[in-house]
N, C-alpha and C positions, 0 to 999 in steps of 0.2 A: 578249722575243724565244720563239717557235717552236720546238723541236726535234725532228726525227725519232729515237725509239730510246730506249735508257734513258740519263734522266737522274741524277745522282747533286745534292741537294741539303743543303746544312746549314742546318739550321735553331734558329733562339733566338729565345726568347718573352719578353716583360713584362707582368706582370699588370699593369692599371690599376685602381684602388680610387678610391671616391669615400665618403667616412667609412668609411675600413676595409671596405666594401663592393665586392666587385670588379663592376667595370662593362665590364669586357673588355679586350682584350690585344693587344699591338702583336707581332707576329710579322715577322722578319729572316732573308729566305730567301737564300741565297749560295750560286749557283750553281759547285759545284765538280767538275764532270764531268772538265775536261779536266785541272784537277791532279790528281785521282786515277788517271786515265789516263796523264799522265806519270812520276808514281811508281810505278806500277806497272811502264810501259817500264824504267825507269830500273833498279826492282829486279828487271827480267829482263834488260837488258842486264849490270846483277854479274853474274848466274846465268851468263851465255852465256861470259862472260867466265874463269868459276872454271872450269866445262864445259873450255873450251880449254885450260887449265893440267894439270886432270887429265888430258885424250887425250894432251898431250904427255908426260907422264909415264908413261902406261899404254900408250903407243907406243913410246916410248925401253925399258923393261922388256920390253915382246914383243920387240923386234927381237934381242936375246940370244939365246933360247933357239931361237926361229925358223932363226936362222943356223946353232947349232950341229945342229939337225934338218936343214937343209937341205947342211949339209957331209955330215954321216952319211951320208945315201941316194945323193949324191955318190958317196961312195967303197964303199957298197955296191952302186951300181951298177956298176963299176971289176971289182968282187971277182965280181957273179954274171956280168961277161964274160966273165973270167979261168976262173970256174970253172964254166961252160958250165950253170947256172942253166935250169931251163925259160922259157921265154917267159913263160909268165903270172908268174913271178915280176918277172921284170925289167919286164913292163908293170905292174903294178903297183907298184915302186917310182919309176916313171920320171911314175906317175898323183902317187903322192905328192908328188914331188920339184915337181912342175908347181903344186900347190897351196901348195906351203911357202914358192914363191917368190909367188906370188901374196896370203898373207897379209905375207910381208914385203914386198911393193909401197905392201901397203895402209896397212900401217905406217909405211911411211916417206913416203907419202901425206898421211897421219892429224898425222904429226908436224912435216911443212912448212904444214900449215894450220892448226895450233892454234901453232906457233912464235911466238914475239913477235919479227915481223921489226924491226928497225932501217930498213928503207926502202931495203935495198941493192939496187942495180940493176946488172944487166948483161943482156948478150945471153940470147936466152931465141925458144924457139922455142912458137906459139900453139898448135899441135895438142897437145903435150907438156901441156901447162897445161889442155887440156879431156880429154885422155886420165889426168892422173892424176887431174881431181877426179872423172871418171866413174869410177875404182874407188872413189870412197866414197860413190856412188850409186844404179850402173846395178842394180847387185842388189836394192836394197830398193826400186827403180820398177819393173821385171819381177816382182815377187810382188805389187806392184797392180796387175798386168794392164795396165799402160801401155807403151807400145812406143817405144824412143828410135831415131831412123835418123839415121845420124851421115855427112855426107860433108865430109873436110878434105882440102882442096886438100893434095896433094903436094910436096914442094919450095918448102914457103912459105916465103919470106927472112924473117929474122928480127927480132926486133922491139927494142927498147929498154925495159927494168921491170921490176918487181918482181912476181917468180912469185908469192911468195904471196899477195899482193894480188889478182893478176888470179883465181885461184885462186879466193880469196873473192869475187867478181865472179859468175863462173861459177856456184858452188854456190848463191848467192842465184840467180839466174836460171830455174836447172834446180830449185831445192828450189820457188820460186813456180810455174812453169808445171805441176809434181807438183799439189801442193795447191789447184789451181785445178780440177784438171779429175775430181777425186775416185778412183773407180776407172775404170780404163779410158783408152782416149786414145792419144795421137803425140805425142813432144816430138821435134822435129827439129832439130839443130844442125851448123850448118855453119862454116867457116870458108873464106878465097880471098883474093884483091884485088879491090879497087871498081873495078868498069869504070870509066873515064873518068875517075878518079883515081887516075894513077899514084904509087908510092910509098905508099898507102897499103891495109892490112888491114882484113877485115872478118869478123865474129863475128858470128853468127846464132843466138838460139837461140828458137823458133816454139812453140809449143801448138796444138793444136784443139779448147780449151775452152772456156765461155762466153763468153770475151772478158770486158773491161771498160767499163761505160759510162759515156760520154760526158762525163758531170758529172766523174767520177773521175778521167779522164787528167790534169787537169792539176794533181794533186795527188800523184799517187803514190808521187815524188821527197820529196816533205817529210817530212821528222825524225816519227818518229812516230807517220805518219798510215796507217794500219792498219783492213781490214776485215774481219782474222782474229780467233776470240774469243781465241787462244794470243799474238796478234799481238805484233812489239815494235815495228813502223814505223821499224826503222832500217834493215833490209834492202836497199833501192832507196834511200835517202838515202846509207848508206856505199858501195855500187855507184858510183852517179853520181861520189861524191867523188875513187873510185879511176879512172874514168876519167878523169874530167879532167887527174887529176894522171898522167895519162900522155897527155895533151895530145891526150886522144880526145875521142869524138863518142858519145853514146848517143841513139838514140832507138827509138820505141816506136808501134804501128800496132795497132790491136786494134777488131772489129766483135762485139757482142752476137750470141754464137751461133755466130762462126766463126774463134774462136777470139785469138791474142795474141803477136805478132812484137817482139823485140828486134833492133835490130841497133847492132851496136858498131863502132868503125871506130880503128885505131889508125897511124902513121904507122909506118913501115919505118925500119929502120936503113942509110943511106945510105953505100955504102963510101966510105972515103976517097979514093980516085984517082977520082971521080967527085961532091965533095963541093962 
């Protein structure tokens, strides 16, 4: 069977002889492309797991000094007000305070994402999941010339779920959108209710990148299927599983040259007095 792209073969050979004289050879060719790919993906998955543990430890270590810095700046702001220090000094302290709080939020978000969650679920705000994820990625995306447009519906009903797992889904979708566009482009992320389906929430992550070829669409949720040179092929597969565990759905629409749109839906929590 002919295959496109790079193929890895395991070649074994035996020499044929006639009265000790070489007369030919028998070659056994085994296509090990898929096997090698699975082994590489498994190693990468292990590396990511180790990175998650390292990130959790790093975030935990950052929390203490950042907390001290933030509290000291709070005291300095109070003293600046009491002592009547120049406005420029107070403005500088406010800038330091704002950015120290941002570092603290990023550290907490990283810890939440990297933590090995037991899968405990509770009431959550889907908008908060999006915002926490953006803290980890937005700065990097903007440096690559990519614009992120958010349209998060206010007063969104709560849903039942694991925020850590859903954060992983959002991060996977945003990362894929970023990687697809290269330099420049736009990512749109929306939340809201589902029109015509009372009791359901909607999360949309769309990009205006090159799109996904039609022949690849049926396989994008398959484990270890990837078109990235350094990809594991696990991101969308894991995301699909998480969405299904939340009794949700995930749909993708894509056209070459016109971008890709992922639409996720989740059931909202029905109040007990209306259940």
